[in-house]
Structure formats: C-alpha cells, structure tokens
ZAFI-173880 format. One record per residue (C-alpha): x, y, z; residue in one letter; residue number from 1. Coordinates in pm, whole numbers, always signed. Layout:
N
NODE       x       y       z  type  seq
NODE       X       Y       Z     A  NUM
...
***
This chain:
195
NODE       x       y       z  type  seq
NODE     +14     -11     +12     M    1
NODE    +167    +334     -92     P    2
NODE    +237    +562    +187     E    3
NODE     -14    +857    +253     A    4
NODE     +61   +1218     +76     I    5
NODE     -37   +1521    +249     A    6
NODE     -54   +1893    +120     I    7
NODE     +88   +2196    +282     L    8
NODE      -2   +2498    +142     L    9
NODE    +183   +2801    +271     L   10
NODE      -7   +3140    +291     A   11
NODE    +137   +3330    +585     A   12
NODE    +367   +3560    +444     G   13
NODE    +322   +3962    +435     R   14
NODE    +374   +3968     +68     G   15
NODE    +542   +4341    +115     S   16
NODE    +658   +4337    -235     R   17
NODE    +303   +4341    -338     F   18
NODE    +209   +4638    -194     G   19
NODE     -31   +4731     +83     E   20
NODE    -330   +4488     -39     A   21
NODE    -294   +4139     +68     P   22
NODE    -114   +3955    -231     K   23
NODE    -327   +3629    -194     L   24
NODE    -644   +3796    -226     L   25
NODE    -532   +3963    -544     A   26
NODE    -776   +3864    -806     L   27
NODE    -640   +3668   -1131     L   28
NODE    -912   +3543   -1368     E   29
NODE   -1173   +3625   -1103     G   30
NODE   -1032   +3420    -824     K   31
NODE    -799   +3517    -552     P   32
NODE    -428   +3357    -602     L   33
NODE    -439   +3174    -264     V   34
NODE    -760   +2974    -396     R   35
NODE    -609   +2886    -740     H   36
NODE    -329   +2718    -536     A   37
NODE    -569   +2566    -287     A   38
NODE    -838   +2430    -550     E   39
NODE    -538   +2277    -769     A   40
NODE    -412   +2114    -437     A   41
NODE    -770   +1943    -374     L   42
NODE    -800   +1849    -726     A   43
NODE    -477   +1640    -696     S   44
NODE    -689   +1364    -469     G   45
NODE    -369   +1312    -318     L   46
NODE    -438   +1370     +49     G   47
NODE    -554   +1626    +333     P   48
NODE    -461   +1984    +264     V   49
NODE    -333   +2210    +518     T   50
NODE    -325   +2560    +502     V   51
NODE     -62   +2770    +711     V   52
NODE    -211   +3122    +753     L   53
NODE     -42   +3412    +929     G   54
NODE     -76   +3793    +791     T   55
NODE    -415   +3849    +663     H   56
NODE    -531   +3531    +813     G   57
NODE    -921   +3571    +845     P   58
NODE    -938   +3742    +519     R   59
NODE    -751   +3486    +354     I   60
NODE    -949   +3200    +526     R   61
NODE   -1277   +3397    +381     A   62
NODE   -1123   +3345     +56     A   63
NODE   -1091   +2945    +120     L   64
NODE   -1474   +2937    +226     D   65
NODE   -1657   +2599     +96     G   66
NODE   -1304   +2430     +60     L   67
NODE   -1237   +2081    +230     D   68
NODE    -917   +2197    +396     L   69
NODE    -778   +2269    +760     A   70
NODE    -643   +2601    +834     C   71
NODE    -394   +2671   +1107     L   72
NODE    -244   +3006   +1196     T   73
NODE    +111   +3063   +1250     N   74
NODE    +139   +3268   +1547     P   75
NODE    +434   +3419   +1432     A   76
NODE    +484   +3474   +1054     P   77
NODE    +742   +3772   +1086     Q   78
NODE    +968   +3465   +1202     D   79
NODE    +961   +3387    +804     G   80
NODE    +873   +3051    +578     L   81
NODE   +1056   +2813    +790     A   82
NODE    +814   +2892   +1081     S   83
NODE    +523   +2822    +866     S   84
NODE    +668   +2467    +727     L   85
NODE    +750   +2388   +1112     R   86
NODE    +396   +2426   +1208     L   87
NODE    +236   +2275    +899     G   88
NODE    +475   +1946    +954     L   89
NODE    +374   +1925   +1325     A   90
NODE     -15   +1933   +1203     A   91
NODE     +26   +1665    +933     V   92
NODE    -144   +1301    +997     P   93
NODE     +84   +1026   +1179     A   94
NODE    +149    +783    +881     G   95
NODE    +214   +1046    +619     T   96
NODE    +490    +948    +419     G   97
NODE    +564   +1257    +204     G   98
NODE    +466   +1588    +218     I   99
NODE    +406   +1849     -66     I  100
NODE    +495   +2187      +5     V  101
NODE    +321   +2433    -176     M  102
NODE    +374   +2822    -240     L  103
NODE     +19   +2989    -236     A  104
NODE    +146   +3257    -455     D  105
NODE    +211   +3001    -729     M  106
NODE    -145   +3021    -931     P  107
NODE     -14   +2847   -1232     R  108
NODE     +49   +2517   -1064     I  109
NODE    -175   +2244   -1170     R  110
NODE    -318   +1895   -1009     P  111
NODE     -80   +1732   -1273     D  112
NODE    +215   +1880   -1143     H  113
NODE    +133   +1740    -796     L  114
NODE     +43   +1414    -947     A  115
NODE    +387   +1388   -1101     A  116
NODE    +562   +1487    -773     L  117
NODE    +374   +1207    -582     A  118
NODE    +420    +932    -864     A  119
NODE    +807   +1008    -866     A  120
NODE    +835    +962    -497     Y  121
NODE    +615    +637    -528     A  122
NODE    +865    +491    -769     A  123
NODE   +1185    +565    -616     G  124
NODE   +1321    +249    -430     E  125
NODE   +1428    +361    -181     P  126
NODE   +1228    +652    -111     R  127
NODE   +1398    +972    -210     P  128
NODE   +1454   +1211     +45     A  129
NODE   +1276   +1470    -188     A  130
NODE   +1118   +1516    -490     V  131
NODE   +1203   +1854    -660     V  132
NODE   +1099   +2003   -1008     P  133
NODE   +1323   +2153   -1226     I  134
NODE   +1253   +2399   -1510     H  135
NODE   +1545   +2564   -1723     G  136
NODE   +1832   +2404   -1506     G  137
NODE   +1667   +2552   -1201     R  138
NODE   +1497   +2404    -902     R  139
NODE   +1127   +2519    -858     G  140
NODE    +836   +2457    -634     N  141
NODE    +626   +2260    -524     P  142
NODE    +850   +2002    -347     V  143
NODE    +787   +1667    -199     L  144
NODE    +932   +1619    +104     L  145
NODE    +992   +1221    +287     D  146
NODE    +881   +1314    +638     R  147
NODE   +1087   +1027    +799     A  148
NODE   +1423   +1139    +591     R  149
NODE   +1401   +1502    +662     L  150
NODE   +1147   +1579    +918     G  151
NODE   +1376   +1635   +1219     Q  152
NODE   +1601   +1869    +982     D  153
NODE   +1265   +2027    +893     I  154
NODE   +1182   +2109   +1252     A  155
NODE   +1522   +2285   +1310     R  156
NODE   +1463   +2534   +1051     L  157
NODE   +1437   +2906   +1084     S  158
NODE   +1439   +3196    +885     G  159
NODE   +1257   +3306    +555     D  160
NODE   +1407   +3002    +328     R  161
NODE   +1216   +2690    +330     G  162
NODE   +1374   +2323    +259     A  163
NODE   +1604   +2386     -21     G  164
NODE   +1899   +2456    +210     R  165
NODE   +1850   +2096    +319     L  166
NODE   +1838   +1928      +3     L  167
NODE   +2160   +2117    -140     A  168
NODE   +2436   +1830    -210     G  169
NODE   +2220   +1526    -124     R  170
NODE   +2208   +1226    -365     G  171
NODE   +1847   +1130    -252     D  172
NODE   +1671   +1387    -396     V  173
NODE   +1486   +1312    -718     V  174
NODE   +1463   +1605    -972     E  175
NODE   +1186   +1596   -1224     I  176
NODE   +1139   +1814   -1552     A  177
NODE    +843   +2037   -1536     M  178
NODE    +680   +2322   -1721     D  179
NODE    +765   +2701   -1621     A  180
NODE    +468   +2720   -1370     A  181
NODE    +726   +2571   -1104     V  182
NODE    +902   +2877   -1152     R  183
NODE    +680   +3139   -1173     Y  184
NODE    +551   +3332    -850     D  185
NODE    +360   +3613    -820     V  186
NODE    +557   +3890    -596     D  187
NODE    +445   +4209    -751     T  188
NODE    +162   +4360    -953     P  189
NODE    +384   +4339   -1266     D  190
NODE    +405   +3978   -1209     A  191
NODE     +26   +3933   -1121     L  192
NODE     -33   +4124   -1441     D  193
NODE    +198   +3882   -1650     R  194
NODE     +36   +3575   -1487     A  195
***
C-alpha cells in the first residue's frame, strides 16, 4: 500500500513587495491567488490539504470558504517561511510519508504537477528524501519532502527560507523536469499582470 501524501499550502507571508493590499487575495481570472493554489491541491486527490495562515489570516481563510481543507494560524509569521513549514509539518497526520509543500503565490501550479511529484516519490526505491521540479536547469516549487528522512531537519529550520538548503548536495533527491509554472510566483503587481 503506498504511503499517504499530505499537502501543505503555505499562505502566511506578508507579501510586502506586492504593496498594501494582501497579495494572496489579488484576483487572477476572477479568483484570489490563494484559491487557485488550494483548488489545485484539492483537485490532485492526493491527501489532506492543510493551509498555514498568518498575516491577513481571517481574510485569506474567508477566500477559501467552502473548500475541504484545514487551516492553521502561524502565531509568528514574521519569523519567516521556516516557521510556517515547522507548524504545518507538526500538524500533518501520523502515517504520512510524503508532504508536498506548495506556495500560495504560485497560481499556475496544476493538479498534474502534484501528481507527478507523488508518482516520482512512489516509484523511488528506496524512497527519495525529496522530489523537486526543475525548469530551465533550476529548481522550483512545489516540492515533495519525505517526512521520515527530513522531518527532524525541517523542525530545526529558521528564517525566511524553506527546505531548499536541506536538499543541497544530497544524493537522495529526485529532480523531475516540469514546465515554467514551477518557477513562476507572484511577488509584485507586474508579475500578477503577466500571470
């Protein structure tokens, strides 16, 4: 029986480069950015989806109304992305093997991106520590992290960087080629206009 996969959607950032309005509530094709990401996660059918909220939490939660997911609030989002990753990891159900970490400002991620990560993870013998998408020779997001191999290291992360530094130089990381969506995030109003 394949190990369970959970999806962790990180939505706690300040989005300071975007301006005064909450970035994750900006509309793309009539829908908030965060909802694009959440709907892709749910449509993948992979496992439970947990959203980590922080700055603008109540408003972002309202944008996710009606979706079958769990929401957590990071009490210290100013401590950076690593604090949200740690909080989310602690909330993932026992028995979960892999955790797909998504960033809520990547509206072009589709369910098939997530399915490809899960398939590469399931095919690994032994299981890889992580499955990472690449495009144009550079790593992107989302990533799938093996809880058993990386959980303790993730619990010690700090600052505004994710698990990328844990994966550098490891021989047990699988890279899979994907399209440009895995390198495209919305950090500014101009980036939203190009989405």
